[in-house]
N, C-alpha and C positions, 0 to 999 in steps of 0.2 A: 455498372454497382460504386454502391455507396459506401463507404467502410462510418459502420455504429461509427455513434459518441457514446461513452462509455460518460458517466460520473461519477467522483466520490461516493458517492452512498451507494451506487450502484455497487462502485466495488469492492465494500463495507460485507455489503451484503452479500454477496459473492463468498467472500471467507470469513461466512459468520459468525461475522461483530456487529456492535449495534450500530446502525446506517443512518441512524438522528447523526443530527448537527455537534448535541451536546454530548453522544456516548463517540464523536468522533474525535472532540476536543477535546475529552478524556485520556481516548485510549493515544492521543497524542503527547495529550500532557507527560501520560506512565509511563511513554514508550523510547522517549528521543531527551537529547538528543543522541543519536548513533554514529560512533565514529566511523569517523572518514572510508576507511581501509577496509572498514565491514560492510560485505553486497547486503543491500537490504534483504531479502530470502535467507539467508547468513543469521540472523538476529534470534538469538533464544527463545523471545515470544509467539516463533509463527509455532502453531503444531506442523507433522509430518507432508500433509495434505495443501494448510497454506504456502509454504513455503517452497513447498512441488510447481501449483496455480505460480506463486510470482514466478519464479525462476522459468515457465512455461511461456508463458505468458512475453517475457523480455525475452532470452533467449528463439522464440519465434514471432517476433517483433509482431506477434498479434493486438485485435481490435482490443486490447486494457493497455496493452504496454504504455499508450499516453498517459492515463491515469496510473498505473504503476509507479510511472518518472513522479508523477505528481506528487505521489504520496510519500514518496525514496527522498525528494527532495523537503517535505516537511518533516521527515520524522528527521532530517538532516541542521533542520534551523530551528527545530525543539518549537513551542506554544506561541515565542514571541516573534517568529519570523515567519 
């Protein structure tokens, strides 16, 4: 059985966000950098359902975990990272 590979645009679509390169870049630019002690899903800008999706994917080490981790890194580094 193969593990599905998800993309960053697919995660943004799953979260109900703009999933084109410009939309993703704008989201990262306007919501970063996150404080080091803040868990990604606890950031103020997520809706309750978005935060729950992020938590579930990481806690369950689910199919989306790798791309959620990538988003976390991007939001910590900021636009220049």
